[in-house]
N, C-alpha and C positions, 0 to 999 in steps of 0.2 A: 801332694804329688803322687800321681799314679805311676807305680814302678813296675816295669816288666823285669824279666830275668835276663834282659839284654839292654844296654845303654851306652851312652857316649860321655865320657869325661872331658871337660874343657878346661885347661889349665889357663886362668886369666893372668898369672904371673908369667907365663910364656909369652903371652900376646903383649904384655907390657915391655918385657925385655926386648921383643923383636921391634916394637915401635922406637925403643930407645936407640937400638942399634942402626935402624934405618934413618933416623933422624941425624945420627953421627955422621951419615954419609953425605949430608946436605949441608949448605950454608945457612946461617941462623936466618937469613932473609927469605928462604924458601919455605913456602907453606907445604904442609902435607895434608893431602885429601885421603881419607881411609875408605878404601873400596870395600863395601859390605853388601854387594849384591849376592844373589842366590843364597839368601838367609845367612849372610856373612860366611860364604864359602862352606855352608854347612855348620857353622859353629854357633848360628844364633845371632841375627843381625842386631836385635834390641840390646842383648847383653854386650855384645861386641862394641856397639855404639857407646855404651856406659863406660866401658873400659877405655876406650880412645878418648873420650871426654876427659876422663881423669888425667890422661896422659897430654893434654892440651892439643889434641887434634881437632881442629875447628870446622872441618868440612867433610861431609860424606858423599860418596858417589855409589849410586845403584843403577840398575838396569831399566826398571820400569816405574811408572807412576804408582802402581801397587805397592811396590818395595818402598818407595818414598813415603806413602801414606802410612805404612806399618810403623815406620819411624816417628812420623809427626804424632801419630796417636798414642805413642809411648813416649812422649814428653821431649822429643828431639827438636831443639830450636835452632840448631845449626843449619847453614846453607846445605842444601841437598841437591846435587846435580844428577839428572836422569841422563845417562850416558847413551841410551839407545833410543830407538824409534818410539814416538808417542802417537797414538791415534787420536784424531780430532776429537772423539767422544770423551777423552780424558783430559782435554784442555781445561774444563771448568774446575775439576778437581785439583788440578795442577796449579791453577792460579789461586784458587781458594786457600790452598795449603802451603803457598809460597814455595813451590818446587821450581828449580832452575831447569830449563829444557835446553836440549841439544837442537840445534837448527841447521839445515844445510838445503833449504828449498824456500824460495821466496813466497810461493802459494801457501805454504804452511804457516810462514811468518805472517802473513796478511790475516789468516784465520785466527791465529793466536792473539794477534793485536786486537782484532774485533771483539774477541772473547774478553780480553783484559779490559777493554775500554767499556764494554756492556756491565762489567762488574765493578767499574770504577777503581781498577787497580792497575799497577804496573808490574810486569813479569820480567824476571831476569832470565837472559838466554846466553848460551855459549855457542859459537859457530863452530861446526865439526868440519874438519878438513881431511881429506883423503891424500895423505902424503905416500902412499905406497902399499897400504892394507888391501886396497880394493873393495872396501866394505862400504860404510856410510861416509858421506862427507863431500864437500866441494872439491872439484879438482883445483890444484894450486895454478890458476891461470887468468888472464885478464878478464875473460867473461865472468868468471866467478866474483871478481872484485866489483863489477857493476851490480851485481845481485845483492852482494854484502852492503854496498853502499845504500842500496834501497831499503834493506832491512834496517840499517842504523837510523833511517829516517822515519820509522814507525813510532809514533808517540808514546804507545803504551808498551813498548818493548825496551828493556834496558840491556844494551849488549855489553855484558860484563867480561865475557872471556872468549877465548879461541883456543881450540885443542884438536890434537891428532893422536895417532896410536901407533906404536912400533909393532912390526910383524915379527922381527927375529932378534930383538935385543937379548934373548936368553942364550944366544950364540955370539958371544962378545968378539969373537975373531971374525965374524962375517961383516963384510963392509956395507951390507945393506942399510944397517941402521944409520950410519953416517950419511948415506945417500937420502934417506928419509928426512933426517934432521936437517940436511942442507936444503931440501925442497920446502920443508915447513918454514925454516927461517927466512928463505928467500921470498916466500909468499908473504911472510909478515913484513918484510922489507917493502914489498910492492904495495901492501895495504898502507903502510905508514906513509908512503909518497903519495898515496890517494887520499890521505887525510884521515885514515882510520887507525886509531890506537886502541889497544885492549889492556884493561887492568890487570887481567889474569891470562897468562899464556902457559899452556901445559901440554906436555906429549910423554913424559917419563913415566913408565910402568915399574912394576917391581924390579925387573932386570935392570932397567936404565937407571933406577934409583941407586942401585948398587954399583954398576959397572959403567955408566956413562954420566959423569957429573956435569959435563958440558951441556947436557941436554935438560938440565933441571929447570931452568928459566924461572918462572914465578912460583910453581907449584908442582909437586911430584904426586903420583897416584899409586902407591903400592897397594897391592891386592893380596895374592897368594903369600907373599913374603910376611904379611902381617901375622899369618897363622903358623909360621914356622917351616913352611914348605919352600924349597928352592924353585925358582921358574923353570929349571930344566934339571933332571936327575944328574947330568954330568957335571953341573955347578956344585953339587954337594960332595963331590969326590975331592975338590981343592977349594974350598969355599973362601970368597973374599969377604964374607961377613958370617957372624955366628948367628944361626937361626935356631929357635926352640919350638918343635912341634907342639901345638896346643891340643891336638885331638887325640884321644885314646878310645878305642872301641872294645867294649868288654861285654862278657855274658857269663851266665852260670850254667854249668851242665845240668840239663833237664833230665837225663837218663843215662846210666851206665850199664853196660852189661857185657858179658862174654859171648861173643857170636862163634858158633863152630866153624872150622876150616871148610871151605867150599861153599859159603853162604853168599848169595848176590845181595848188594846193597842198593837202596834208592832207586829212583825212577830209572828206567831203561836198563837196569842191571848191568850198568858200566863198569862195575867193580865186584870182584869176587875174592873173599878172603882166602889166602893161601895157608893159613894157620888159624888155630883158635885165637880170636883177636878181641881186645879190650876195646869196646866201641862206646863212645860218648855222642850224645845228641845234643847239639847246640841250638837254643831256641831263637834263632834268627836266620834270614834267608834273602833271596834276591829282592823280595819286596821291601826289605829293610836297607837295601844297597850292597849287599854282598854279592859281588859279580858271579854269575852262574858259570862263567868261564874259568872260575877257580875250581870247579869240579875236578877232582882226581889230580890237582896239582898245587892247590894252596896249603897253607900251614897256619896253625895257631900256636899260641904259647900257653902251656899250663905248667905253673910253678917253674918257669924259666926253661922249660923243655919244649922243643918244636914236635908238635903232632900233626900229621898230614891229614888234610881234609880227603875223605874216601866216599866214592859215590857222587851222584850229582847234587849240587846245591838245590834245595827245594825252596818254595816260595817263602816258607816261614821257618825253615829248619835246615840244618846240614850236619853230617856225622864226621867224627875224627876217630883216627885210630890213637888210643891211649896206651898202647902196649909198652912204649918206651918208658912210661911211668911206672909200671908194676902194678900200680893200684890207683884208683881215683874213686870219687863218690859224687852224688848228686850235690849240686850247689857249689861244688869247686869252681873257682874263677877261671875263665879262659880269656885271653887277650888276642883279639884278632888283628888289631893294629896298635902298636905302642910298646912299652917296656914291661918285661917280666923278668925278674931275676937280672942276670947279666946279659939278656939278649933283647933285641928289638926288632919288631917288624914294622917297616916304614910304609908310607903310602907310596913312595917310588918303587919299593920291591913288589907290592901288590900290583901296581900298575904295569910294571914290566912283565909280570906273569900273564897278563890279560891284554897286552898290546895297547895300553892307553897311557894317560898322564896322571900325575897326582891330583891335579885339579878336578878330574873326573871322579876319583875315588872319594875325596872329601865332600864335594858337593853333592855326590850321589847318595849320601847317607840320608835315609828317609826320616821324615818328621815323626814317625811313630816311634822311633827310638828317643827315649827321654834324654834330654841334655842335663848333665849334672855339673854345675859349675864349681870349680875349686879355687881356693885362695883368691 
């Protein structure tokens, strides 16, 4: 393994605990599909799949055929649902590698059916319904039922499931989740009356897995919660479930020096020292996923002490003020996200400083940072 002086540690035991706690929120009859798109939310999809398998999670969800193939080529035999749009050019690969596709258009269904027939195979599909997200999916109305009925008659498609997605389940007090579920449930009843039933019905994401048990149906699809992150920062303040962050981001100081008072630092000279300052250079930057917006406002932990980021974050490096430590040396460990001593910097804290969400922080960590898997 090639190691840089900056890396990401992934706690597999944390993921296992999160799976166990999420399962405890469901009935035994409810399946759990582990969502491992975006390289397992930055944690490494192949390794996460192995852990989920050990925890008896029997289905995976990803965004693209490419992500599904990555799992297949690394010994994943479980059903894999492609949650997003699949271009026609990828149908052959999807059929060959037994990937389940989302469908919401009869024309696409016909082409997929023809592809499967030419290969002498049958391909599983899940019908996508737009219950109020406004993104992909059939509108829950009579005209859609006519198309879905036609899809069920295509001989090389196995219409296994139907699903939708919540827009605001991470705000449990908002009534829109109930409205969406009512729309989806009503559409399922309409389809049932038309003679169409589905083996697997699912709509519950991480937040609904935790807060809306009435929406669990046949399967839940936790994503961000698998990795120990709450679907919304506000939910972490009074959690209904204990989650354990799996990702820690670390580096070793590449250089330490005392910079005289009045010295400008980094690109644009946006920071000037007001006193003689002990400055450390950290060998990672925005090309690694460190938000440039943390320039002059982020912090890291060194030996449990918070040290501010000073100057602009560069592509491959950034600087920190180590003065609070009194002394430091090259190769001292810094924690950009995670625990050091009695303090912790969370993905939510970082996200709040740069005006985004924890999802973007963890998924934005670049592949050139080596993942080190613990326990």
